[in-house]
C-alpha positions as CSV (number, residue, x, y, z in Angstrom):
1,M,0.0,-0.1,-0.1
2,T,1.2,3.6,-0.8
3,D,0.9,6.7,1.3
4,S,-1.1,7.9,-1.6
5,Q,-3.5,5.1,-1.8
6,D,-4.0,5.4,1.9
7,A,-4.7,9.2,1.8
8,A,-7.4,8.5,-1.0
9,P,-10.8,10.1,0.0
10,L,-12.4,6.6,-0.1
11,F,-10.6,6.1,3.0
12,Q,-11.0,9.2,4.9
13,P,-13.6,10.6,7.0
14,V,-16.8,12.2,5.6
15,T,-19.6,14.2,7.1
16,I,-23.1,12.5,6.1
17,G,-26.1,14.4,7.7
18,R,-25.1,14.9,11.5
19,Y,-22.6,12.1,11.4
20,T,-18.9,12.2,10.9
21,L,-18.1,8.8,9.3
22,P,-14.5,6.9,9.4
23,N,-14.5,6.4,5.6
24,R,-16.5,6.6,2.4
25,I,-17.3,2.8,2.1
26,A,-21.0,2.1,2.8
27,M,-22.4,-1.7,3.0
28,A,-25.2,-1.6,0.7
29,P,-28.6,-3.4,1.8
30,L,-28.6,-7.1,1.3
31,T,-31.6,-9.3,1.6
32,R,-30.3,-12.3,3.5
33,S,-33.8,-14.0,4.5
34,R,-32.4,-14.8,8.1
35,T,-35.3,-13.8,10.5
36,D,-38.3,-16.0,11.3
37,N,-40.9,-15.9,8.6
38,A,-43.7,-15.5,11.1
39,T,-42.3,-12.7,13.4
40,G,-39.7,-10.8,11.1
41,V,-37.6,-10.4,14.4
42,P,-33.9,-10.0,14.2
43,T,-31.9,-12.1,16.6
44,A,-28.4,-12.4,18.1
45,M,-27.2,-13.9,15.1
46,N,-28.4,-10.7,12.9
47,A,-26.4,-8.8,15.5
48,E,-23.3,-10.6,15.0
49,Y,-23.4,-10.5,11.3
50,Y,-23.8,-6.7,11.1
51,A,-21.2,-6.0,14.0
52,Q,-18.7,-8.1,12.2
53,R,-19.1,-5.5,9.3
54,A,-19.0,-2.4,11.5
55,T,-15.8,-1.0,9.9
56,A,-18.1,0.3,7.0
57,G,-18.4,4.1,7.1
58,L,-22.2,3.4,7.3
59,I,-24.1,-0.1,7.2
60,V,-27.3,0.5,5.4
61,A,-29.3,-2.6,6.9
62,E,-31.3,-4.8,4.7
63,A,-34.7,-3.8,3.2
64,T,-37.0,-3.9,6.3
65,Q,-40.9,-4.0,5.7
66,I,-42.9,-1.0,7.3
67,S,-46.0,-3.1,7.6
68,P,-47.3,-6.7,7.1
69,Q,-48.7,-5.5,3.6
70,G,-45.2,-4.5,2.6
71,K,-43.5,-7.9,2.9
72,G,-42.4,-9.5,-0.3
73,Y,-39.8,-12.2,0.4
74,A,-39.8,-15.2,3.1
75,Y,-37.9,-14.7,6.2
76,T,-37.5,-10.9,5.9
77,P,-37.4,-8.6,9.0
78,G,-40.0,-6.1,9.8
79,I,-40.0,-2.7,11.7
80,H,-43.8,-2.6,12.7
81,S,-44.1,-4.4,15.7
82,A,-42.6,-4.0,19.3
83,E,-40.6,-7.4,19.1
84,Q,-39.0,-6.4,15.9
85,V,-37.8,-3.0,17.5
86,A,-36.3,-5.0,20.5
87,G,-34.7,-7.4,18.0
88,W,-33.3,-4.6,15.8
89,K,-31.7,-2.9,19.2
90,L,-29.4,-6.0,19.5
91,V,-28.3,-5.1,16.1
92,T,-27.8,-1.4,16.5
93,D,-26.2,-1.8,20.0
94,A,-23.6,-4.3,18.6
95,V,-22.8,-2.2,15.7
96,H,-22.2,1.1,18.0
97,A,-20.4,-1.2,20.4
98,K,-17.7,-1.7,17.4
99,G,-18.0,2.1,16.6
100,G,-20.0,1.7,13.5
101,H,-23.0,3.6,12.3
102,I,-26.2,1.9,10.9
103,C,-29.2,3.0,8.8
104,L,-32.3,1.2,8.1
105,Q,-33.9,0.8,4.9
106,L,-37.6,1.4,4.8
107,W,-39.6,-1.0,2.6
108,H,-43.2,-1.6,1.0
109,V,-42.6,-4.2,-2.0
110,G,-46.0,-3.3,-3.5
111,R,-46.9,-5.7,-6.2
112,I,-43.6,-7.6,-5.8
113,S,-45.2,-10.3,-3.2
114,H,-47.5,-13.0,-3.2
115,P,-50.7,-14.0,-1.5
116,D,-48.5,-16.5,0.7
117,L,-46.8,-13.5,2.0
118,Q,-49.8,-11.4,2.6
119,P,-51.9,-11.0,5.7
120,G,-54.9,-12.9,4.9
121,S,-53.6,-14.4,1.8
122,A,-54.7,-11.1,-0.1
123,L,-53.7,-10.1,-3.2
124,P,-50.4,-7.6,-3.4
125,V,-51.2,-3.9,-3.9
126,A,-49.9,-1.8,-6.5
127,P,-50.6,1.8,-8.0
128,S,-52.3,-0.2,-10.8
129,A,-53.3,-3.7,-11.7
130,V,-50.3,-4.4,-14.0
131,K,-49.0,-7.9,-13.3
132,P,-45.1,-8.4,-13.0
133,E,-43.2,-10.9,-14.8
134,M,-41.6,-12.1,-11.8
135,K,-41.6,-14.6,-9.1
136,A,-41.7,-14.3,-5.3
137,F,-39.7,-16.3,-2.9
138,T,-42.0,-17.8,-0.5
139,V,-41.4,-20.5,2.2
140,D,-42.4,-23.0,-0.6
141,G,-39.9,-21.5,-2.9
142,F,-40.3,-19.5,-5.8
143,K,-44.0,-18.9,-7.2
144,D,-45.3,-16.6,-10.0
145,I,-46.6,-13.4,-9.0
146,P,-50.3,-12.4,-9.6
147,T,-52.0,-9.6,-10.9
148,P,-51.8,-7.1,-8.0
149,R,-54.9,-5.1,-6.6
150,A,-54.8,-1.4,-7.5
151,L,-54.7,0.7,-4.1
152,D,-57.7,3.0,-3.7
153,V,-56.9,6.6,-3.1
154,S,-58.4,6.4,0.3
155,E,-55.7,3.8,1.4
156,L,-52.5,5.8,0.7
157,P,-52.4,8.2,3.7
158,G,-52.6,4.8,5.8
159,I,-49.5,3.7,4.1
160,V,-47.8,7.1,4.5
161,E,-48.5,6.7,8.2
162,D,-46.7,3.1,8.1
163,Y,-43.9,4.8,6.9
164,R,-43.9,7.4,9.6
165,R,-44.3,4.7,12.2
166,A,-41.7,2.8,10.9
167,T,-39.5,5.6,11.2
168,R,-40.3,6.3,14.5
169,N,-39.6,2.5,15.5
170,A,-36.4,2.6,13.8
171,L,-35.1,5.4,15.9
172,A,-36.5,3.7,19.2
173,A,-34.4,0.6,18.1
174,G,-31.4,2.9,17.7
175,F,-30.6,3.3,14.0
176,D,-28.7,6.5,13.4
177,M,-30.5,7.0,10.2
178,V,-33.3,5.7,7.8
179,E,-33.3,5.3,4.2
180,V,-36.4,5.6,2.2
181,H,-36.2,2.7,-0.5
182,A,-37.8,4.5,-3.7
183,A,-36.1,2.2,-5.9
184,N,-35.9,-1.5,-7.8
185,G,-39.3,-1.7,-8.9
186,Y,-41.0,-1.7,-5.4
187,L,-44.0,0.5,-4.2
188,I,-42.5,4.2,-4.5
189,D,-41.0,3.4,-7.6
190,Q,-44.3,1.6,-8.9
191,F,-45.6,5.0,-8.7
192,L,-43.0,6.9,-10.3
193,R,-42.8,4.7,-13.6
194,D,-45.4,5.1,-16.4
195,G,-45.0,1.2,-16.8
196,T,-46.4,0.4,-13.5
197,N,-48.5,3.5,-12.8
198,K,-51.7,3.7,-15.0
199,R,-53.7,6.0,-12.5
200,T,-56.0,8.7,-13.6
201,D,-56.4,10.4,-10.2
202,A,-54.0,13.0,-8.7
203,Y,-51.3,10.0,-8.4
204,G,-51.1,9.3,-12.0
205,G,-50.5,10.6,-15.4
206,S,-48.0,13.6,-15.0
207,V,-44.7,13.2,-13.4
208,E,-45.4,15.4,-10.6
209,N,-48.6,13.3,-9.9
210,R,-46.6,10.1,-10.0
211,A,-44.0,11.6,-7.6
212,R,-46.8,12.8,-5.3
213,F,-46.8,9.6,-3.2
214,L,-42.7,9.6,-2.9
215,F,-42.9,13.1,-1.4
216,E,-45.9,12.5,0.9
217,V,-43.9,9.6,2.3
218,L,-40.6,11.6,2.5
219,D,-42.3,14.6,4.1
220,A,-43.8,12.2,6.8
221,V,-40.2,10.3,7.4
222,V,-38.4,13.8,7.3
223,A,-40.9,15.2,10.0
224,E,-40.2,12.1,12.2
225,A,-36.4,11.8,12.0
226,G,-35.1,14.9,10.7
227,A,-33.8,15.6,7.2
228,D,-30.1,15.1,8.6
229,R,-31.1,11.5,9.3
230,V,-32.8,10.6,6.2
231,G,-31.5,9.2,3.2
232,I,-33.3,8.0,-0.2
233,R,-32.4,5.3,-2.8
234,L,-33.3,5.7,-6.5
235,S,-32.7,3.6,-9.5
236,P,-33.8,5.8,-12.5
237,L,-31.8,3.6,-15.2
238,S,-32.7,0.2,-13.9
239,P,-36.0,-1.8,-15.0
240,A,-35.5,-4.0,-11.9
241,N,-38.5,-6.1,-10.9
242,D,-40.0,-5.3,-14.3
243,A,-40.6,-1.8,-13.6
244,Q,-40.5,-0.2,-16.8
245,E,-40.3,3.6,-17.5
246,S,-40.5,5.2,-21.3
247,D,-38.3,8.3,-20.3
248,P,-36.2,7.8,-17.2
249,V,-34.4,11.2,-17.6
250,G,-37.6,13.0,-18.2
251,T,-39.3,11.3,-15.2
252,F,-36.4,11.5,-12.6
253,S,-34.7,14.8,-13.5
254,P,-37.6,16.8,-11.5
255,V,-37.8,14.4,-8.8
256,I,-33.7,14.6,-8.3
257,R,-34.2,18.7,-8.4
258,R,-36.9,18.7,-5.7
259,L,-35.0,16.6,-3.2
260,N,-32.4,19.3,-3.2
261,G,-34.7,21.2,-1.4
262,Y,-35.0,18.8,1.6
263,G,-31.2,18.8,2.9
264,L,-31.5,15.1,3.1
265,A,-28.3,13.1,4.6
266,Y,-27.9,11.7,1.0
267,L,-29.0,10.4,-2.2
268,H,-28.3,6.6,-2.9
269,M,-28.4,6.0,-6.5
270,I,-28.1,2.7,-8.4
271,E,-26.0,3.5,-11.5
272,G,-27.3,1.7,-14.3
273,V,-29.3,-1.5,-14.3
274,T,-29.3,-3.3,-11.0
275,R,-26.4,-5.6,-10.9
276,G,-25.5,-5.1,-14.3
277,P,-22.6,-3.6,-15.7
278,H,-22.1,-0.1,-14.7
279,P,-22.9,2.5,-17.5
280,G,-19.9,4.5,-17.3
281,F,-19.9,8.0,-15.9
282,G,-21.4,9.9,-19.0
283,G,-24.6,10.2,-20.9
284,D,-27.8,9.8,-18.8
285,L,-25.9,9.0,-15.4
286,A,-24.1,12.2,-15.6
287,E,-27.0,14.4,-16.5
288,L,-29.1,12.8,-13.6
289,R,-26.0,12.9,-11.0
290,G,-25.2,16.4,-12.1
291,L,-28.7,17.7,-10.8
292,Y,-28.0,16.7,-7.2
293,T,-26.4,19.1,-4.8
294,G,-26.1,17.2,-1.6
295,R,-24.2,14.3,-0.3
296,Y,-24.2,11.2,-3.1
297,M,-23.9,7.5,-2.5
298,A,-23.1,5.6,-5.7
299,N,-24.0,2.0,-5.9
300,N,-23.5,-0.8,-8.7
301,V,-20.9,-3.1,-9.3
302,Y,-18.0,-0.9,-8.2
303,D,-14.6,-2.2,-7.4
304,R,-11.8,-0.9,-5.6
305,A,-10.4,1.4,-8.2
306,M,-13.6,2.6,-9.6
307,A,-14.3,3.5,-6.0
308,I,-11.1,5.4,-5.5
309,Q,-11.5,7.3,-8.8
310,A,-15.0,8.4,-8.0
311,T,-14.5,9.5,-4.5
312,A,-11.3,11.4,-5.8
313,N,-12.8,13.1,-8.7
314,G,-16.1,14.3,-6.8
315,H,-18.6,11.9,-8.6
316,A,-19.5,10.3,-5.3
317,D,-19.2,11.2,-1.5
318,M,-19.5,7.5,-0.6
319,I,-19.7,4.1,-2.4
320,A,-21.8,1.3,-1.4
321,F,-20.7,-2.4,-1.9
322,G,-23.2,-5.0,-1.9
323,R,-22.2,-8.7,-2.4
324,P,-18.5,-8.0,-1.5
325,F,-19.4,-7.4,2.1
326,I,-20.9,-10.9,2.2
327,A,-17.8,-12.9,2.2
328,N,-15.4,-10.2,3.6
329,P,-16.6,-8.8,6.9
330,D,-13.6,-6.6,6.8
331,L,-13.8,-5.4,3.4
332,V,-12.8,-2.1,4.3
333,E,-9.3,-3.2,5.4
334,R,-9.2,-5.4,2.3
335,L,-9.8,-2.3,0.2
336,R,-7.5,-0.1,1.9
337,I,-4.6,-2.6,1.5
338,D,-5.7,-3.9,-1.8
339,A,-5.8,-7.6,-0.4
340,P,-7.8,-10.3,-2.4
341,L,-11.4,-10.8,-2.0
342,A,-13.0,-13.7,-0.7
343,E,-15.7,-15.1,-3.0
344,P,-19.1,-15.8,-1.3
345,D,-21.3,-19.0,-1.7
346,Q,-24.4,-18.1,-3.7
347,K,-26.3,-21.1,-2.3
348,T,-26.3,-19.4,1.1
349,F,-27.4,-16.0,-0.1
350,Y,-30.7,-16.5,1.0
351,G,-32.2,-18.2,4.1
352,G,-30.4,-20.8,6.4
353,D,-28.4,-20.4,9.6
354,R,-25.1,-19.1,10.3
355,H,-23.5,-21.0,7.3
356,G,-22.5,-18.4,4.8
357,Y,-23.7,-15.6,7.0
358,T,-21.5,-15.0,10.3
359,D,-18.7,-17.7,9.4
360,Y,-16.6,-15.8,6.8
361,P,-13.2,-14.9,8.3
362,A,-11.4,-11.6,8.4
363,L,-7.9,-11.8,7.0
364,A,-6.2,-12.7,10.1
365,Q,-8.9,-15.2,11.2
366,P,-8.9,-19.1,10.3
367,A,-12.1,-20.3,8.5
368,G,-15.0,-21.3,10.5
């Protein structure tokens, strides 16, 4: 390791919202499906997993449903019950004991669900009754997602209130921040996109109308937490979860401009197609990135060299790494000294026990 590498902005402190973080490497939210399916309550095993990765400048914990209706995957955690709050407190206490900072991503999946995962075996809900060509992960394996039920306008204030309550619960559980998940084809993103939003009321049609739900949610979350403890995640160039949009730049440009007025802790952007190749730093990405004046977290298949470059040239204030954190609990140190990265066992990504979850060693530790 050279002195110049050690001095790279990627490894230097940065102020995000009200916190000064020790480096610019974020752990991206990663669904691992390691909680009880019936209760969604985190356990000591989850606390150990996150504490092992507490050297990240910021951990953005896995997407967490704000309500029973918001669930779309088996064995995922919630933040809507007292038991879930207590379980998450185990996690935040463990991370803080290691000197880390942790943020909770607030999630409502909308149509990306299945009756097996819904209260009373109900249909999933969405802005419009548009069926995604996707499968849902249930306790019985993957199943085709049915055509969702279109939400009535009278139901939307209740979902906004679910976000507000989830924010309050997250803070009670000890999280430093919350992140509004408005990306990857889940409920808020479904409202934004013309391929999934066919409404003709105040929440459909124009970009302003399609963004109305996003900003109602954001207003509620900010009122509860303070803007300097709120981030938001967008994926304007990704059709993840079959969420189509005919004019990504036209739709997301006014949204990003409006976000500038909030003074948020950060904007977390999926650059390009989710888990696809990085699109490069020109074109539509450059246009959209250039609109945002606050702290910017970049995400999508970054490697060490790209991360060093993007933080050195001002493209990003933080870089979020996802899958590399699975098999490398000490990813920050490995990146700093340019050590080889361990490869994760993909068979243990979703569901199971501590194998493939908490048993990946750090550099100085023996396996197991």
